[in-house]
N, C-alpha and C positions, 0 to 999 in steps of 0.2 A: 559377803557374809550377810545373812538376813535372819530375822526372827521367823521361826515357823509359826503357823496359825496356832499351834498348841502353846508355844512359848509366849505369844502375844496375849493369850488368855491369862497367863500368870502375871501379866503386867497390869491387871485391873486394880482399882483403888484399894481393895482389901489388902493387897501386898505392898502397894506403893503410895499410900495416902500422903498427899502433899508433895510428892516428887514429880509426877507427870500428869498431864491432862490428856485423857484418852478419848478417842472418837469412835471406838469399836465395841467396848464392853457392853454386853447385854443387848446388842442390836440383833436384828434378824439376819437372814441369809444375805450375803453380798455376792456380786459377780465374782467369778473366779479370779479375774485380773485385779480386783480391788485389793489394795493393801492399806489397812487402817493405820493411822499414825501411831508410832511408839510414844511420841510426845509432841506437844504443840508449844512453840515459843512465840510470845507476843513482844512487840517493840515498836519504837518510832525513831525516825531520823531527825535529829535536831539540826535542821538545815532551813535557813530563812528564805532562800531563793531556789525555785525549781530549776533543774538543769535544762539545757537546751532541748534534750530529748529524754523525757522522764522514762520512756520505755526501755532505755539502755541501763537503768539503775536496777541492780539486783542485790540480794543479801545472801551471804555465804557463811556456813559454819566451817571453820578452819581448825582441824584437829592437829595437835602437836604429835607428830609421828616419829617413830624410831626408824630412820631411813638410811639407806646406804649412801656411799659417797657419790654415786652417779644420779642421785635423786635430788629434787628440789627440797626446800627446808621444811615444808609443811604439806599436809594432804587435805584437800577439800572433800568433805563428805557430801554436802548437799547445798543447793541454793535455790532461791525463788525470785521471781520478778516483783518489783514494787511499782504499782501503777495508780496508787491512790493520791489524794490531794496532799499538798505540802503545808507544814511538815508532815511527811509521809508516815503512816502507820503500816506495820506489816505483821503477817502471821506466817510462821514457818512450821509446816508439818513435817516432822521427821518420821520417815517410814522404815528406816534402817538403823541399826546400831552403828557405832563407829566402825570404820574399816579395820581389819585385823592388825595393820601396822601401827594403829594408834592405841591399841589396848595392851597395857603392860602388866606383867605379873607382879603381885604384891605378896608380902609375908602372909602365910596361912592359906594360900590358895586363892585369895581374892585377886581381881584384876581391875585396873582403872584406866581411864583416858580423860584427857582434858581438851577443851576447844574454846576458841573465841569467835565472836560473831562480828562480821564487817559488812559494810555496804560498799559497792564498787560500781564503776561504769564499765559495762561489758563492751570494750572497744572493738573486738572482733566478732561480736554478735553470735557467739557459739553457745551461749547459755551456761557457761561455767567460768569460775575464776581461774585465770592463767597467770603463771609467773613469766617474767620477761627475761629472755636470754641477754647476757651482758654485751653481746655484739649487736644489739638492736638499735634502730634509729628512732624508736618511740616506745612508749609503754604499751604493752599488749592490752592490759586492763589498768584502770586507775582507781585508787582508793577514794571514797567519797566521805565515809563516816566510820568511826571506830569507837571502841571502848574496851580496853584491856583490863579494867578493874572488875569486870564481871566475867566469869568463866562458866562454861557448861561442863559439868562433871559426870562422867559415866562410871558407875561402880557396879561390880559384878561379884556377888557372893555366889557360891554354888547353887545354880537353879534360880537365882533371884537378881536380875539386872535392874538397875535404877538409873534415872537421869535427874540431875538437880542443878541448881545454880549456886555459885559461891562467889563471894567478893574477895578482893585481894587482901583484905584484913582477916579473912577466914570465916566470915559470917555466912550462914546458909540462907537462901532466899526461896520463897515458895514459887516454884515454876508455874503453877497454875494461875497465880494472881499477879506476878511481877511483870511489868513492862520494861524491857531493856531499852535504855536510851543510847543511841549511837550518835556521837558528837562529830560535827563537821571537822575534817582534818585542817590543821593550821596552814598548810602550804602544799603545793604540788610535790614537794620533796618527799612527802609521806609515801608516795607511790614507789619510792625506792625500796620500801620494805617488800615489794612484790618482785624484786629481782631474784633470779635463780641463785645468785651469790648474795652473801650478807653485805650490805653497805657498811663500810668501815665506821661511819659516824654512829650507826646503831650500837656498835660495840663501845665506842668511846663515850657515848652519852648514857650508857646503861646505868640505871639506879635500881636498887632492890624494890622500890615502890613505883610501879608503872604509872604513867600519866594517862588520863582518860583519852587523850588523843593518840596514844600508841595503839597500833593494831593488835598487838599481843605482847606478852612478856618477852624478854630477851631470848633469842633462839638458843636452844640446847645444842651443844656440839654434835656433829655426826660421829659415828663410830669409826675410829681409825682402823684400817684393814690389817689383819694378820699381826696384830699387836705391835706394829711399828708404824711411824708416820708415812704418809704417801710420799712418793719420790719428789713431788713438787714442794714439800714442806720447807719453809724458810725459818720459822721460829718454833722453839719448843719450850714449854714451861712445865717443870716438874712440880706438881701441885702439893702444897702443904695441907695438913700436918704430916702426911706420910709420903714424902716425895718419891719414894721408891715404888709406890703402889699405884700411882696414877699420873698421867701426863696429858697435856693439851698441846695441840700443834696448829699452826695457821699457815696459810699460803695465799698468794695473790695471783691476779691475772690482769691482762691489759684489756679494759673494756672499750666499747665504741666511744667516739667523740661525744655522742649524745649522752650516754650513761655517765661518762666522766664529768661532763658539764653539769648534769642534773644531780648526780649522786656522789661524785668524788670517787675515791678508791673503793674497790670491792675485795672481799676476802672470803675464805672458807676456813672452818675450824673443825677439828675432830679431837676426840678424847678416847683414852683407853685406860681401863683399870685392870690390874692383875691380881691373882690370888697369891698373897705373900707367903703362903705355906709351901708354895712351889718355887723352884728356881726361875729367875726371869727368863722369858723367851729370848732366843737369839735376836740381836738387834734392838733389844729394849733400850729406849733412849735415856733412861734415868739411872744414875745422875746424868745430867745433860753434858754431852761432850762438845766443847766449843770448836773442836776441829771438824765436827759434822754439822752442827746447827748453830744458829744464833740463839743463845740461851737467855731467856727473859723470865720475868714473873708474869702472871696471868693478865695483869693490867696493861701489859705492853705487847700482847699478841697481835 
């Protein structure tokens, strides 16, 4: 999904004052292959020591996407290399809107998407952020610096898309003047957030207010298929206050020795909500049947 040249023109400051910094409005003719940025993000890495190979360090925008059960938990939209002095400053030019999977419909025809920005070491040198399979003997890529208290927000009213920054307290920041600080991760364990499965400790340690060292807020559950939990499901929680309308389910897998030692147990979660004006679909797990599942509350998934 890309903005056309016509829709890029609609993103000029007259329409989006304070929301994006544009590099194309009012300029002369550009080469056909040139794509002006939709927005420019400025930031710096709060790291005191340069890594062994600074050219391996990149910055990625990680959109929270509505993905199927066979997908990883998030979707990377774009990243850039960081090659300046340390603490490193970076500029990230976004030339595309969020991928379609990351844009969700809202009431009234609007659409929205949210992303966090992370710095990472590109371990396989392929120029993009990769998630690590749970049977691996090492991390594919490693987190270097994060800040989940600032999010990039995409908002789309009919014919008028905007990009802005928002804090975890709900305050809006000026994208054109704000420099996002990515904080050094506290330990190598933070790279466990880049597993294809959710590390169990991330669920256990979740709090409503994310810490600056977290890469992003707690993962949203995937969508359970066909209104019933996957066959591997071990636990089911019927979610209050209307336990007949929504459930969450979790299941586990056996990771490699490396992943087990570095990250501990891994899990996946999915959720499903139903229209209560209709009869429950066949196999609907709520109220939870203890003969079929281990019935728990959401805090023990």
